[in-house]
PLY file of the C-alpha trace (Angstrom):
ply
format ascii 1.0
element vertex 476
property float x
property float y
property float z
element edge 475
property int vertex1
property int vertex2
end_header
102.27 -134.83 -169.59
98.88 -134.58 -169.22
98.68 -137.71 -166.63
101.14 -136.13 -164.43
99.04 -132.79 -164.34
95.86 -135.04 -163.66
97.71 -136.63 -160.61
98.77 -133.49 -159.29
95.05 -131.97 -159.76
93.84 -135.00 -157.94
96.12 -134.69 -155.02
95.47 -130.91 -154.60
91.57 -131.85 -154.52
92.13 -134.52 -152.01
94.27 -132.32 -149.87
91.59 -132.05 -147.09
92.21 -135.88 -146.40
95.91 -136.23 -146.94
98.47 -134.60 -144.49
102.04 -134.82 -143.63
103.40 -136.31 -140.32
102.65 -134.02 -137.59
105.83 -132.15 -136.22
107.37 -133.34 -132.92
109.91 -131.70 -130.87
111.69 -132.78 -127.68
113.31 -130.21 -125.52
116.21 -130.16 -122.97
117.55 -127.26 -120.76
120.83 -126.91 -118.89
121.90 -123.52 -117.12
125.04 -121.54 -116.23
125.28 -119.06 -113.25
123.05 -116.47 -115.24
121.73 -117.95 -118.42
119.45 -120.88 -119.39
120.30 -123.04 -122.41
117.73 -124.84 -124.52
118.43 -127.48 -126.98
115.71 -129.67 -128.88
115.32 -132.00 -131.58
112.45 -132.13 -134.11
110.93 -134.24 -136.95
107.93 -133.14 -139.47
107.66 -130.05 -141.20
106.97 -126.79 -139.79
107.38 -123.02 -140.81
108.08 -121.19 -137.49
109.12 -122.01 -133.61
108.42 -120.10 -130.73
109.99 -120.09 -127.29
107.81 -120.02 -124.16
108.74 -119.45 -120.33
106.82 -119.87 -117.18
107.41 -119.66 -113.49
105.13 -122.46 -112.86
104.76 -125.78 -114.53
101.10 -125.18 -116.24
100.55 -123.19 -119.12
98.50 -120.23 -117.29
100.69 -117.08 -117.61
102.99 -118.92 -120.06
105.05 -116.07 -121.94
106.36 -115.74 -125.46
110.16 -114.89 -125.13
111.37 -115.47 -129.00
110.22 -116.35 -132.23
113.07 -118.42 -134.22
113.99 -119.32 -137.76
112.99 -122.81 -138.58
116.72 -123.84 -138.68
117.53 -123.08 -135.17
117.59 -126.04 -132.53
119.05 -124.00 -129.74
118.27 -120.86 -127.58
119.95 -119.07 -124.88
117.79 -117.24 -122.38
118.52 -114.78 -119.58
115.62 -114.47 -117.24
117.32 -112.24 -115.00
116.27 -114.08 -111.72
117.54 -117.81 -111.76
116.67 -117.73 -107.54
113.19 -119.25 -108.76
112.74 -122.20 -111.07
111.49 -121.79 -114.72
109.71 -124.06 -117.26
110.31 -123.88 -120.92
108.46 -125.14 -124.04
109.18 -124.93 -127.78
106.12 -124.41 -130.04
106.43 -125.72 -133.70
104.00 -124.38 -136.15
103.25 -125.97 -139.57
101.95 -124.53 -142.82
98.37 -125.04 -141.91
99.15 -122.83 -138.58
98.39 -126.07 -136.75
101.04 -126.13 -133.69
102.48 -128.44 -131.68
104.12 -127.94 -127.95
107.48 -129.93 -126.85
107.57 -131.22 -123.35
108.21 -128.90 -120.56
111.67 -128.71 -119.25
112.42 -127.08 -115.98
115.71 -125.47 -114.38
116.99 -126.28 -111.10
116.96 -123.47 -108.70
119.95 -121.37 -108.76
120.54 -117.91 -107.29
121.67 -114.82 -109.57
125.05 -112.89 -108.41
128.64 -113.77 -108.20
130.86 -115.39 -105.86
131.97 -112.98 -102.96
135.59 -111.92 -103.35
137.59 -109.87 -101.05
141.02 -109.51 -99.64
142.12 -112.45 -97.33
142.24 -110.44 -94.28
138.99 -108.64 -94.68
136.42 -111.32 -95.97
132.82 -110.55 -96.79
130.22 -112.22 -94.82
128.00 -115.06 -96.48
124.61 -113.83 -98.01
121.75 -116.17 -97.52
118.29 -115.91 -99.24
115.08 -114.73 -97.39
113.85 -116.67 -94.67
112.03 -120.11 -95.54
108.25 -118.65 -95.36
109.36 -116.26 -98.09
110.77 -119.09 -100.17
108.54 -121.28 -102.47
108.50 -125.10 -102.03
109.94 -126.87 -104.88
111.32 -130.43 -105.83
114.62 -129.79 -107.38
115.65 -131.59 -110.57
117.97 -134.59 -110.01
121.43 -133.60 -110.23
124.79 -135.68 -109.80
125.95 -136.70 -106.28
129.25 -135.13 -105.42
131.71 -137.65 -104.04
133.92 -135.28 -102.30
131.04 -133.47 -100.29
129.72 -134.87 -97.05
126.85 -133.21 -94.97
126.26 -133.62 -91.25
123.63 -132.41 -88.85
123.58 -131.33 -85.18
120.29 -129.98 -83.37
120.90 -127.30 -80.89
118.08 -125.79 -78.44
116.25 -123.80 -81.16
117.96 -124.64 -84.42
119.62 -127.24 -86.73
123.35 -126.80 -87.42
124.65 -128.00 -90.70
128.06 -128.46 -91.76
129.59 -129.69 -95.03
132.80 -130.61 -96.82
133.23 -129.61 -100.48
135.90 -129.45 -103.06
136.17 -126.96 -106.08
134.77 -123.45 -106.80
131.39 -122.55 -106.52
129.18 -119.59 -107.43
126.44 -120.67 -105.23
125.66 -123.37 -102.45
121.91 -123.98 -102.22
120.60 -125.55 -98.91
117.05 -127.49 -98.99
115.13 -129.09 -96.29
112.64 -131.79 -96.40
110.05 -133.43 -93.79
110.70 -136.71 -95.30
113.70 -138.81 -96.03
113.49 -137.98 -99.80
113.33 -134.77 -101.91
109.45 -134.75 -102.88
108.71 -132.02 -100.55
111.73 -130.03 -100.51
111.95 -126.67 -99.38
114.85 -124.13 -100.31
115.99 -122.54 -97.28
119.07 -120.67 -98.49
121.35 -119.80 -101.19
124.90 -118.82 -100.30
126.92 -116.74 -102.15
130.15 -117.16 -100.54
131.98 -120.05 -102.16
134.07 -120.76 -98.92
131.13 -120.94 -96.77
130.68 -124.52 -95.28
127.78 -124.23 -92.69
124.27 -123.16 -92.24
122.06 -122.72 -89.36
118.32 -123.25 -89.81
115.33 -122.56 -87.68
112.49 -124.84 -88.66
109.08 -124.34 -86.71
108.76 -127.73 -85.11
112.32 -129.02 -83.65
110.49 -131.99 -82.04
110.15 -133.59 -85.69
113.09 -134.79 -87.80
114.03 -133.17 -91.10
116.40 -133.92 -93.95
118.85 -131.71 -95.51
121.08 -131.45 -98.51
123.16 -128.83 -100.37
123.36 -128.33 -104.20
126.51 -126.85 -105.30
126.75 -124.69 -108.47
130.30 -124.53 -110.08
131.91 -121.52 -111.81
130.91 -123.62 -115.22
127.25 -123.80 -114.42
127.09 -127.60 -113.58
125.37 -128.81 -110.53
126.03 -131.56 -107.87
124.90 -132.15 -104.56
125.58 -133.58 -101.16
124.23 -136.55 -99.45
120.90 -136.30 -97.87
121.44 -135.70 -93.89
118.80 -136.33 -91.37
118.54 -134.95 -87.73
117.46 -138.09 -85.92
119.91 -139.78 -83.70
119.78 -142.81 -85.96
120.37 -140.72 -89.02
123.37 -139.02 -87.64
124.78 -142.22 -86.35
124.76 -143.61 -89.82
128.00 -143.27 -91.75
127.78 -141.62 -95.30
130.45 -143.74 -96.75
133.22 -146.06 -95.89
135.98 -144.46 -93.72
139.58 -144.62 -94.70
141.29 -147.38 -92.70
143.46 -144.85 -90.68
140.47 -143.07 -89.24
139.94 -144.81 -85.69
140.06 -143.79 -82.20
144.03 -143.39 -81.26
145.38 -142.82 -84.73
148.42 -140.97 -85.33
148.11 -139.37 -88.73
151.25 -138.25 -90.53
151.89 -136.40 -93.99
148.40 -137.52 -95.00
144.55 -136.81 -95.42
142.08 -138.98 -93.89
138.48 -139.03 -94.77
136.16 -140.44 -91.91
133.20 -140.66 -94.12
131.05 -139.33 -91.56
131.61 -142.18 -88.97
131.21 -141.39 -85.03
134.31 -141.94 -82.93
134.72 -141.66 -79.31
136.88 -142.77 -76.36
135.69 -141.49 -72.85
135.04 -138.17 -71.29
135.44 -138.24 -67.52
134.53 -134.51 -67.19
137.05 -131.91 -68.52
140.20 -133.45 -67.12
143.20 -132.16 -68.90
144.93 -135.64 -68.15
143.00 -137.35 -70.90
144.58 -138.75 -74.22
143.62 -137.10 -77.66
141.12 -138.75 -79.71
143.41 -138.40 -82.88
146.92 -136.97 -83.51
147.94 -135.18 -86.60
151.46 -134.78 -88.08
151.42 -132.39 -90.74
148.16 -134.15 -91.58
144.31 -133.81 -92.46
141.11 -135.10 -90.98
137.70 -134.59 -92.37
134.20 -135.57 -92.10
134.25 -136.95 -88.68
131.64 -137.14 -85.78
133.01 -137.16 -82.22
130.59 -138.61 -79.60
129.34 -136.77 -76.83
130.41 -139.16 -74.29
133.80 -139.96 -76.06
135.54 -136.78 -76.97
138.46 -137.03 -74.59
141.13 -134.28 -75.33
139.89 -133.87 -78.92
142.30 -133.62 -81.96
145.95 -132.73 -81.50
148.08 -131.16 -84.03
151.63 -131.62 -82.98
153.77 -131.08 -85.89
153.60 -129.10 -89.45
150.46 -127.81 -90.97
147.35 -129.36 -89.93
143.53 -129.16 -91.17
140.52 -130.29 -89.35
137.46 -130.07 -92.14
133.78 -130.57 -91.23
134.29 -132.26 -88.02
131.26 -132.24 -85.61
131.80 -132.67 -81.72
128.55 -133.47 -80.20
129.78 -132.21 -76.83
133.28 -130.98 -76.40
135.15 -132.79 -73.49
138.50 -131.19 -72.22
139.21 -129.38 -76.08
137.93 -129.77 -79.35
141.33 -129.35 -80.70
144.91 -128.29 -79.64
147.63 -126.67 -81.57
150.79 -127.86 -79.57
154.40 -128.98 -79.62
155.99 -128.29 -83.21
152.88 -127.17 -85.12
153.30 -124.30 -87.57
149.32 -123.83 -88.24
146.23 -125.54 -87.29
143.34 -124.60 -89.77
139.75 -125.40 -89.02
137.27 -125.47 -91.90
133.53 -125.47 -91.22
132.55 -127.90 -88.45
130.41 -127.54 -85.37
131.64 -127.82 -81.73
128.72 -127.83 -79.04
129.05 -127.99 -75.39
126.31 -128.79 -73.07
126.13 -126.86 -70.07
125.68 -129.78 -67.80
126.83 -132.45 -70.20
130.19 -134.92 -70.31
132.78 -131.95 -70.57
131.67 -130.27 -67.42
131.60 -126.51 -67.16
132.02 -124.29 -70.33
135.64 -124.13 -71.41
137.60 -123.04 -74.36
137.02 -124.91 -77.70
140.50 -124.64 -79.29
143.69 -124.67 -77.21
147.00 -122.92 -78.71
150.32 -123.95 -77.00
152.73 -123.79 -79.63
154.92 -120.47 -80.19
155.37 -118.94 -83.43
152.52 -120.67 -84.90
148.93 -120.10 -86.09
145.47 -121.08 -85.60
142.70 -120.35 -88.24
139.11 -120.83 -87.82
136.96 -120.14 -90.92
134.43 -121.11 -93.15
131.61 -120.73 -90.87
132.62 -122.64 -87.94
129.65 -123.11 -85.41
130.19 -122.79 -81.78
126.93 -124.24 -80.48
125.73 -124.50 -76.86
127.49 -122.95 -73.77
131.15 -122.39 -74.23
133.85 -120.38 -72.50
136.12 -119.19 -75.32
136.53 -119.83 -78.86
140.20 -119.92 -78.58
142.65 -119.30 -75.84
146.50 -118.61 -76.31
147.85 -120.82 -73.25
147.89 -118.74 -70.09
150.21 -120.71 -67.70
152.18 -123.21 -69.89
155.66 -124.42 -69.13
158.25 -122.37 -70.78
155.28 -120.07 -71.71
155.90 -117.78 -74.39
154.87 -116.27 -77.88
153.72 -115.18 -80.19
150.70 -117.15 -80.78
148.51 -115.98 -83.72
144.95 -116.68 -84.50
142.52 -115.76 -87.37
138.87 -116.04 -86.80
136.90 -115.47 -90.18
133.30 -116.13 -90.40
132.74 -117.86 -87.36
129.04 -118.35 -85.85
128.14 -118.60 -82.16
124.87 -120.27 -82.06
124.64 -120.31 -78.13
126.35 -118.54 -75.24
130.10 -117.70 -74.63
132.28 -115.92 -72.23
134.90 -114.39 -74.61
135.65 -115.16 -78.39
139.64 -115.09 -78.13
142.09 -114.77 -75.34
145.41 -113.48 -76.19
148.55 -112.90 -74.26
149.47 -109.31 -74.61
152.76 -109.63 -73.00
154.12 -112.51 -75.17
152.92 -110.32 -78.49
150.10 -112.63 -79.44
147.65 -111.27 -82.24
143.85 -112.13 -82.76
142.67 -110.85 -85.98
138.70 -111.43 -86.20
136.26 -110.69 -89.16
132.86 -111.26 -90.00
131.85 -112.85 -86.50
128.23 -113.52 -85.76
126.85 -113.93 -82.34
123.63 -115.13 -81.11
121.78 -112.16 -79.37
124.95 -109.91 -79.52
124.97 -106.59 -77.95
128.00 -104.37 -78.38
130.57 -105.77 -76.11
128.41 -108.53 -74.72
129.99 -111.01 -74.74
133.59 -109.83 -74.85
135.07 -110.53 -78.41
138.82 -110.12 -77.57
140.36 -110.35 -73.86
144.16 -109.32 -73.43
145.70 -111.40 -70.80
149.07 -111.66 -69.06
150.86 -114.89 -69.76
152.50 -116.59 -67.08
154.88 -119.57 -66.36
153.44 -122.67 -64.69
156.13 -122.57 -62.00
154.44 -119.43 -60.81
151.28 -121.53 -59.88
149.02 -118.58 -60.57
146.24 -117.81 -62.94
146.94 -115.79 -66.07
145.36 -112.22 -65.17
143.20 -110.21 -67.45
144.36 -106.64 -68.34
140.73 -105.93 -69.65
137.81 -108.06 -68.77
135.50 -105.77 -70.76
137.41 -106.52 -73.76
139.88 -104.72 -76.25
139.10 -103.18 -79.69
141.56 -102.37 -82.51
144.80 -102.93 -80.41
148.05 -104.47 -81.35
146.86 -107.62 -79.82
143.29 -107.43 -80.73
142.84 -106.69 -84.40
139.10 -106.38 -84.35
136.69 -103.58 -85.07
133.20 -103.34 -83.55
131.80 -103.15 -87.30
133.37 -106.83 -87.43
131.01 -108.44 -84.99
127.09 -108.48 -85.59
124.28 -110.35 -84.23
123.51 -113.87 -85.67
0 1
1 2
2 3
3 4
4 5
5 6
6 7
7 8
8 9
9 10
10 11
11 12
12 13
13 14
14 15
15 16
16 17
17 18
18 19
19 20
20 21
21 22
22 23
23 24
24 25
25 26
26 27
27 28
28 29
29 30
30 31
31 32
32 33
33 34
34 35
35 36
36 37
37 38
38 39
39 40
40 41
41 42
42 43
43 44
44 45
45 46
46 47
47 48
48 49
49 50
50 51
51 52
52 53
53 54
54 55
55 56
56 57
57 58
58 59
59 60
60 61
61 62
62 63
63 64
64 65
65 66
66 67
67 68
68 69
69 70
70 71
71 72
72 73
73 74
74 75
75 76
76 77
77 78
78 79
79 80
80 81
81 82
82 83
83 84
84 85
85 86
86 87
87 88
88 89
89 90
90 91
91 92
92 93
93 94
94 95
95 96
96 97
97 98
98 99
99 100
100 101
101 102
102 103
103 104
104 105
105 106
106 107
107 108
108 109
109 110
110 111
111 112
112 113
113 114
114 115
115 116
116 117
117 118
118 119
119 120
120 121
121 122
122 123
123 124
124 125
125 126
126 127
127 128
128 129
129 130
130 131
131 132
132 133
133 134
134 135
135 136
136 137
137 138
138 139
139 140
140 141
141 142
142 143
143 144
144 145
145 146
146 147
147 148
148 149
149 150
150 151
151 152
152 153
153 154
154 155
155 156
156 157
157 158
158 159
159 160
160 161
161 162
162 163
163 164
164 165
165 166
166 167
167 168
168 169
169 170
170 171
171 172
172 173
173 174
174 175
175 176
176 177
177 178
178 179
179 180
180 181
181 182
182 183
183 184
184 185
185 186
186 187
187 188
188 189
189 190
190 191
191 192
192 193
193 194
194 195
195 196
196 197
197 198
198 199
199 200
200 201
201 202
202 203
203 204
204 205
205 206
206 207
207 208
208 209
209 210
210 211
211 212
212 213
213 214
214 215
215 216
216 217
217 218
218 219
219 220
220 221
221 222
222 223
223 224
224 225
225 226
226 227
227 228
228 229
229 230
230 231
231 232
232 233
233 234
234 235
235 236
236 237
237 238
238 239
239 240
240 241
241 242
242 243
243 244
244 245
245 246
246 247
247 248
248 249
249 250
250 251
251 252
252 253
253 254
254 255
255 256
256 257
257 258
258 259
259 260
260 261
261 262
262 263
263 264
264 265
265 266
266 267
267 268
268 269
269 270
270 271
271 272
272 273
273 274
274 275
275 276
276 277
277 278
278 279
279 280
280 281
281 282
282 283
283 284
284 285
285 286
286 287
287 288
288 289
289 290
290 291
291 292
292 293
293 294
294 295
295 296
296 297
297 298
298 299
299 300
300 301
301 302
302 303
303 304
304 305
305 306
306 307
307 308
308 309
309 310
310 311
311 312
312 313
313 314
314 315
315 316
316 317
317 318
318 319
319 320
320 321
321 322
322 323
323 324
324 325
325 326
326 327
327 328
328 329
329 330
330 331
331 332
332 333
333 334
334 335
335 336
336 337
337 338
338 339
339 340
340 341
341 342
342 343
343 344
344 345
345 346
346 347
347 348
348 349
349 350
350 351
351 352
352 353
353 354
354 355
355 356
356 357
357 358
358 359
359 360
360 361
361 362
362 363
363 364
364 365
365 366
366 367
367 368
368 369
369 370
370 371
371 372
372 373
373 374
374 375
375 376
376 377
377 378
378 379
379 380
380 381
381 382
382 383
383 384
384 385
385 386
386 387
387 388
388 389
389 390
390 391
391 392
392 393
393 394
394 395
395 396
396 397
397 398
398 399
399 400
400 401
401 402
402 403
403 404
404 405
405 406
406 407
407 408
408 409
409 410
410 411
411 412
412 413
413 414
414 415
415 416
416 417
417 418
418 419
419 420
420 421
421 422
422 423
423 424
424 425
425 426
426 427
427 428
428 429
429 430
430 431
431 432
432 433
433 434
434 435
435 436
436 437
437 438
438 439
439 440
440 441
441 442
442 443
443 444
444 445
445 446
446 447
447 448
448 449
449 450
450 451
451 452
452 453
453 454
454 455
455 456
456 457
457 458
458 459
459 460
460 461
461 462
462 463
463 464
464 465
465 466
466 467
467 468
468 469
469 470
470 471
471 472
472 473
473 474
474 475
């Protein structure tokens, strides 16, 4: 017994030269729409734990946010503003008051708020972050690439137009820009709170240089995924993002199927705006997505001739005759996102309509931020002088952006009971009534050999044919 006491005494006396292994701690963070979840592992002995947070990677300004029991290995923080990046540390403290900091672990940049929701007939306009010069430059943490998304770009006179596809429900979509073909010098330029938005218009300082963009998607469960990196150079735009489906080719007839073109460029010819040209692709109750149509090869665009058709994330470099047409036995044609550009003196000749609607008792829907770029005549026109002309024809224009000049947004045939419903329309340099938003025409028969006359060249508001109020339109 005395031997044991002596050993204990000696150990106590030698305590200054003996010590237990220093504690170690390894930290990881994950996040949801409004919280940051910290998890860590430890080794060694300690008597206290503290959580620290900072808005920069260094220690200056670091704030203590929690003191925890030694048994804890997780913590949920609610910093209140996930539109900026945060760094976290866990500090463990042993009995001698010595401390050890974990590695720093940072969040990705995520905006606070919730997905926009509203009745389908009166959707809310997408919200974006402050202009780029008010948003910090960051290098976002790597996140999983999304196999379902695909981003494309198209320069206009004073901006860069972005369009992408994406599947799923999102609480936020975050747009980044870089001056290099990587993410090391990334700038967050927008946070979109509308989960249905699929386009963005950027105004970088120097359009003479090339830029690269990508989009990070924040799902409802807090998980993150991102699009491909898309450049603005001619070479970058011409490069396919992934292999196209075998059914994606010029002259294809797609029936009861969805084809993903993988960002490839297709085209045939464009002898001005002749209406005798063949379509580039024909859809029969089908969907085409992720396609770029060459400026010199748009021909008569994409035709929907039967059933319900969908055109998603298609970029027309220069609309030839029409970008797309709703004809024959079509029930509905839906355009989701995408960009249609028309050069004033380009391949397609004078500015004309983008979407042509001939089939009766059918609907065209243009939504999710579709961008009309350059100089265009109309976004949509019900056929003014077709053979066996009649109606009604319906169009819903929701969240469309006109990034250029245009004559009229929609042209309806009042005598055939057409209806144009327009919401959340944004037009560059818009002043009330200029350009005309909805114009009512008299539809005529082709046999009459005359043009379809206008009832009101100055446009109509809140009529049976023009379901649009002044408050539905604003400057881009």
